[in-house]
C-alpha positions in Angstrom: -0.1 0.0 0.0 1.4 3.5 -0.9 1.8 5.7 2.1 3.5 8.9 0.3 1.8 11.9 1.2 -0.1 13.5 -1.7 2.0 16.2 -4.1 -0.5 19.1 -2.6 0.6 18.2 0.8 4.3 18.8 0.3 4.4 21.5 -2.2 4.0 24.5 0.2 6.7 22.7 2.4 9.3 22.5 -0.2 8.4 26.2 -1.3 10.8 28.6 0.4 9.4 31.4 2.6 8.5 34.6 1.5 10.8 36.2 4.0 14.0 33.8 3.3 13.7 35.0 -0.7 13.4 39.0 0.2 16.5 38.1 2.7 18.4 36.3 -0.1 17.6 39.0 -2.5 18.6 41.9 0.0 22.2 40.1 0.6 22.3 39.6 -3.2 21.8 43.1 -3.5 24.5 44.1 -1.0 26.9 41.7 -2.3 26.6 43.7 -5.7 27.1 47.2 -4.4 30.0 45.6 -1.9 31.8 44.0 -5.1 31.2 47.5 -7.4 32.6 49.5 -4.7 35.7 47.1 -4.2 36.3 47.2 -8.3 35.9 51.1 -8.1 37.7 51.7 -4.6 40.8 53.4 -6.2 39.2 56.1 -8.2 36.9 56.5 -5.5 39.2 57.3 -2.9 40.9 60.0 -5.3 37.8 61.9 -5.0 36.9 61.0 -1.3 39.1 64.0 0.2 37.4 66.7 -2.1 34.0 65.5 -1.5 34.8 65.5 2.4 36.0 69.0 1.9 32.8 70.0 0.0 34.5 71.4 -3.0 32.7 71.5 -6.0 36.0 70.6 -8.5 37.0 67.3 -8.2 34.1 66.0 -6.3 30.8 67.0 -8.0 32.0 67.7 -11.5 33.6 64.1 -11.7 32.1 60.8 -12.4 34.2 59.4 -9.5 32.9 61.9 -7.2 28.8 61.4 -8.1 29.6 57.7 -7.8 31.2 58.0 -4.3 28.4 60.6 -3.2 25.7 57.7 -4.3 27.5 55.1 -2.3 27.6 57.0 0.7 24.4 58.1 0.6 23.0 54.4 0.4 22.6 54.3 4.3 20.6 57.6 4.1 18.1 56.0 1.3 17.5 52.9 3.1 16.4 55.0 6.3 14.2 56.8 4.1 12.6 53.8 2.8 11.9 52.5 6.4 10.6 55.9 7.6 8.1 56.1 4.7 7.1 52.1 4.8 6.9 52.6 8.7 4.2 55.6 8.2 2.4 54.1 5.5 2.3 50.6 7.8 0.9 52.7 10.7 -1.7 54.2 8.2 -3.2 50.8 7.2 -1.4 51.0 3.6 -1.0 47.7 2.1 2.5 47.1 0.1 4.1 50.0 2.3 7.4 48.2 2.0 7.3 47.8 -2.0 5.9 51.5 -2.6 8.6 52.9 -0.3 11.5 51.2 -1.9 10.1 52.1 -5.4 9.9 55.5 -4.7 13.4 55.9 -3.2 14.8 53.6 -5.3 13.6 55.9 -8.7 15.1 58.8 -7.2 18.6 57.6 -5.6 19.3 55.3 -8.4 18.2 57.8 -11.4 19.5 61.3 -10.4 23.2 60.5 -9.7 23.3 59.2 -13.8 21.4 62.3 -14.8 23.7 64.7 -13.3 26.8 62.7 -14.7 24.9 62.7 -18.5 24.4 66.6 -18.3 27.9 67.3 -16.8 29.3 69.8 -19.4 32.3 69.0 -21.5 35.4 71.3 -21.9 34.0 73.1 -25.1 30.4 73.7 -23.4 29.0 76.8 -24.4 31.6 77.7 -27.1 31.4 74.4 -29.2 28.2 74.3 -31.6 25.6 71.9 -30.6 25.8 68.4 -32.3 23.2 66.0 -33.4 23.0 62.8 -34.9 19.8 61.4 -35.9 21.4 58.3 -38.0 19.9 55.3 -35.9 23.0 52.9 -35.1 25.6 55.1 -36.2 27.2 56.1 -32.8 27.1 52.6 -31.3 30.2 51.6 -33.1 32.0 55.1 -31.0 30.5 54.4 -28.0 32.2 51.5 -27.2 31.4 48.7 -24.0 31.4 51.4 -21.3 29.4 53.9 -23.3 26.7 51.5 -23.9 26.9 49.7 -20.4 26.2 53.7 -19.1 23.5 54.6 -21.5 21.8 51.1 -20.4 22.2 52.5 -16.9 20.7 56.0 -16.9 17.2 54.7 -16.7 17.6 51.6 -15.4 16.5 52.5 -11.8 13.6 54.4 -13.1 12.5 51.5 -15.2 12.8 48.7 -12.6 10.9 50.7 -9.6 8.5 53.0 -11.8 6.2 50.1 -12.6 6.1 48.7 -9.0 4.9 52.4 -7.7 2.4 53.2 -10.4 0.0 50.6 -11.9 -0.5 52.8 -15.0 3.2 52.1 -16.1 2.9 48.4 -15.7 3.4 47.5 -19.2 6.0 46.7 -21.5 5.1 49.3 -23.9 4.5 52.2 -21.4 8.1 51.4 -20.0 9.4 51.4 -23.2 7.8 54.9 -23.9 8.8 56.1 -20.3 12.3 55.4 -21.2 12.5 57.0 -24.5 10.5 60.2 -23.7 13.1 60.7 -20.6 16.0 60.1 -22.7 14.4 62.9 -25.4 14.0 65.0 -22.6 17.4 65.0 -21.8 19.1 65.0 -25.4 17.4 68.1 -26.0 18.4 69.8 -22.7 21.9 68.5 -24.2 21.5 70.7 -27.4 19.7 73.4 -26.1 22.1 74.2 -23.3 25.3 73.2 -25.8 27.0 70.9 -23.0 29.7 69.9 -26.0 27.6 66.5 -26.1 26.3 64.7 -28.9 22.6 64.5 -28.7 22.4 61.3 -30.5 19.1 59.1 -31.5 21.3 55.9 -30.7 21.5 57.8 -26.7 17.6 57.4 -27.0 17.4 53.9 -28.4 20.1 52.6 -25.6 18.4 54.4 -22.8 15.0 52.9 -23.5 16.4 49.6 -23.9 18.0 49.7 -20.6 14.9 50.9 -19.0 12.7 48.1 -20.8 15.2 45.5 -19.4 15.3 46.7 -16.1 11.3 46.9 -16.4 11.5 43.2 -17.5 13.4 41.9 -14.3 11.1 43.3 -11.8 8.0 42.1 -13.9 7.3 39.7 -11.2 6.6 42.7 -8.5 5.0 45.4 -11.0 2.5 42.7 -12.4 1.1 42.3 -8.7 1.0 46.0 -8.9 -1.1 46.1 -11.7 -3.6 43.3 -10.2 -4.1 44.9 -7.1 -5.1 48.0 -9.3 -7.3 46.2 -11.3 -9.0 44.3 -8.1 -9.4 47.9 -6.5 -11.2 49.4 -9.7 -13.5 46.5 -10.0 -14.8 47.1 -5.9 -18.2 48.6 -6.1 -18.2 52.2 -4.9 -20.8 53.2 -2.6 -23.2 55.5 -3.9 -23.1 59.2 -3.0 -26.2 60.1 -0.3 -27.9 63.3 -1.7 -27.5 66.3 0.9 -30.7 67.4 2.8 
């Protein structure tokens, strides 16, 4: 006689708890940040004295200085996430942690890249504005570093925005969000004459980075969209006439 328990009885026990999965993901994120900081530790330490002294030149106007400030501000960003989530949980808001993490992640992960993108070149204000409207022409001159950098500009926005806003929780809208923000950046570079090439390839790569990051968080923003749809399907109480 077969005494093996049914599959439905053993499946929940075999599935990892949600809390354990969250701890593992958090640990992997910490290891990734620590590994990145270890790789770029020497350039960052070169900017550390000027950043600690609050000097603009050598800190806020260099890539190394901006990256250093971003890493140093991570504990503060985590504290803001905790404060927002604590306040929302006290108010009875569902998915308080996810909403708070998405809001802080969008800002903390996007603003530094925008700052670096808007840094003026050596000929800013004197060199005529340049535009490249031929697709795929500038990809060859970007190099691996330039392509990776352009992919990361709106990666945090594409990852977290659909988790926070259900209206953005679809592939076409994430792609449109990345492309639209990139067009604004390229237009600002052209108008301000920052000695940078406003290229259609930058728009394509930036939008692709937002889309890839959005696909990586698809599991969570699909939950956000499902929750929003469930709320919209609930009947609303009829308004009682005054008097």
